[in-house]
C-alpha positions in Angstrom: 194.6 -169.1 109.1 196.8 -167.0 111.4 196.2 -163.8 113.3 198.9 -161.9 115.1 199.4 -158.4 116.3 202.0 -155.9 117.4 201.0 -153.5 120.2 202.5 -150.7 122.1 201.8 -150.3 125.8 202.7 -146.6 125.8 201.1 -145.6 122.5 198.1 -147.9 122.9 198.4 -148.6 119.1 198.2 -151.9 117.5 198.9 -153.4 114.1 196.9 -156.6 113.5 197.4 -159.0 110.7 194.2 -161.0 110.4 192.9 -163.8 108.2 193.4 -163.6 104.5 196.2 -161.1 105.0 193.9 -158.3 106.0 195.9 -155.8 108.0 194.3 -153.4 110.5 196.0 -150.5 112.2 194.5 -149.1 115.4 195.7 -145.6 116.1 194.5 -142.1 116.8 197.1 -140.6 114.4 197.1 -142.3 111.1 199.5 -139.8 109.5 202.4 -141.3 111.4 202.0 -144.6 109.5 201.9 -142.9 106.0 205.6 -143.4 105.3 205.3 -147.1 106.3 202.3 -147.6 104.0 203.9 -145.7 101.1 207.0 -147.9 101.3 204.8 -150.9 100.5 202.7 -149.0 97.9 199.6 -149.1 100.0 197.4 -146.2 98.9 194.2 -144.9 100.3 191.0 -146.2 98.7 187.3 -145.5 99.2 186.4 -149.2 98.6 188.7 -151.7 100.2 188.3 -155.1 98.5 189.3 -158.0 100.8 189.0 -161.8 100.6 185.6 -161.5 102.2 184.4 -159.9 98.9 185.7 -162.8 96.8 185.3 -166.0 98.9 182.0 -167.7 99.3 180.5 -171.2 99.1 181.0 -171.3 95.3 184.6 -169.9 95.4 186.2 -171.6 98.4 189.8 -171.0 97.3 192.9 -172.4 98.8 195.0 -171.9 101.8 198.8 -172.4 101.8 201.6 -171.6 104.1 204.3 -169.2 102.7 207.8 -170.3 103.5 210.6 -167.8 102.8 213.1 -169.0 100.2 215.7 -166.8 101.8 215.6 -168.2 105.4 213.1 -171.0 105.4 210.9 -169.3 107.9 207.1 -169.1 108.0 204.5 -167.1 110.0 204.9 -169.7 112.8 208.4 -168.5 113.4 207.5 -164.9 114.0 206.9 -165.0 117.8 210.3 -166.6 118.4 212.0 -164.2 116.0 210.7 -161.2 117.9 210.8 -162.6 121.4 213.5 -160.2 122.5 211.2 -157.3 121.7 208.4 -158.7 123.9 206.4 -160.6 121.3 205.0 -163.9 122.6 202.6 -166.6 121.4 199.3 -166.1 123.3 197.4 -169.2 122.0 197.1 -171.5 119.1 193.6 -172.6 118.1 192.4 -175.2 115.5 189.0 -174.4 114.1 188.5 -177.8 112.3 187.3 -180.7 114.3 188.8 -184.2 114.1 186.2 -185.4 111.5 187.4 -182.9 108.9 191.1 -183.4 109.7 190.9 -187.2 109.4 193.0 -188.6 106.6 191.0 -189.5 103.4 191.5 -192.9 101.7 190.5 -194.0 98.3 188.0 -196.4 99.9 186.3 -193.4 101.6 185.5 -191.8 98.3 183.7 -194.8 96.7 179.9 -194.2 96.5 180.2 -190.7 97.8 179.3 -187.4 96.1 182.4 -185.4 95.0 182.1 -181.7 94.0 185.0 -180.7 91.8 186.4 -177.2 91.1 189.0 -176.8 88.4 190.6 -173.4 87.8 192.5 -172.8 84.5 195.5 -170.6 84.2 197.8 -169.6 81.3 201.5 -170.2 81.5 201.8 -166.6 82.8 199.5 -167.5 85.7 196.6 -165.4 84.3 193.2 -166.7 85.2 191.3 -168.2 82.2 188.2 -169.6 83.9 186.7 -172.1 86.3 184.7 -175.3 85.8 182.6 -176.9 88.5 180.7 -180.2 88.4 179.8 -183.1 90.7 179.1 -186.8 90.6 179.2 -190.1 92.5 182.6 -191.7 92.8 182.5 -195.2 91.2 186.2 -196.0 91.3 189.1 -194.8 93.4 192.5 -196.3 93.6 196.2 -195.5 92.9 195.4 -195.3 89.1 192.3 -193.2 88.9 189.4 -191.4 90.6 186.3 -191.9 88.4 183.1 -190.1 89.1 179.7 -190.6 87.3 177.9 -187.3 86.7 174.1 -186.7 86.7 174.0 -187.2 82.9 175.8 -190.6 83.3 179.1 -189.3 81.8 182.2 -190.4 83.6 184.9 -188.0 84.5 188.4 -189.2 85.5 190.6 -187.4 88.0 194.2 -188.1 88.8 194.6 -190.3 91.9 195.9 -187.4 94.1 194.1 -187.3 97.5 195.9 -184.1 98.6 193.5 -182.0 96.5 190.4 -183.6 98.2 188.9 -182.6 101.5 185.7 -183.4 103.4 182.9 -181.0 102.7 181.1 -179.2 105.5 177.3 -179.5 105.4 175.6 -176.8 103.3 174.5 -175.7 99.8 177.1 -175.3 97.1 176.0 -173.4 94.0 177.6 -174.2 90.6 178.7 -171.1 88.8 178.1 -172.4 85.3 174.5 -173.7 85.8 173.3 -172.1 89.0 172.5 -175.7 90.2 172.7 -176.1 94.0 174.4 -179.2 95.4 173.3 -180.0 98.9 175.6 -181.6 101.4 178.2 -183.2 99.1 180.6 -185.6 100.8 183.9 -184.3 99.4 185.4 -181.3 97.7 188.3 -181.5 95.2 190.1 -178.4 94.0 192.5 -178.4 91.1 194.6 -175.7 89.3 195.4 -176.5 85.7 198.0 -174.6 83.6 197.0 -174.8 80.0 199.9 -175.2 77.6 200.4 -172.8 74.7 199.1 -174.1 71.4 
């Protein structure tokens, strides 16, 4: 998550790009920004919907870094790119502690509770639906991640640890059943594109 702003010492105005791409403009004269907003098809609305309205414990989403295909730059390059105009990097903070950043191994998963979120899309990237379930991992290796669910059925996941992260303590509500899972050990999030029949 990145936050950066552009401010004017003379105008005392500021444009702030915050978490989840929420942009805030601090000004006493909003009319002067109208052309800028129109250029990007940003229109006035009485009800602004942001990520805060769509993300919660049941819909934890994903965070990825966008890298421009044109020049290979990302948000981390912005301070250096605009250094000549007075932009500078004030500070870099990491909100996660070492426990949650620690690398996950197959061995770490065995015997632990894994909460899985699978989001299904069409070939055209349209959302079809979501599926959430949990269970205890009985097998985890380079071939498969197997988890035994509450009804004793076994669900197999691909052996890809990049989709798995340590869960923070709390209650996680399953959308399909309303069941609450308290303090699972790990979370796994997958996107599945369904092939056309």
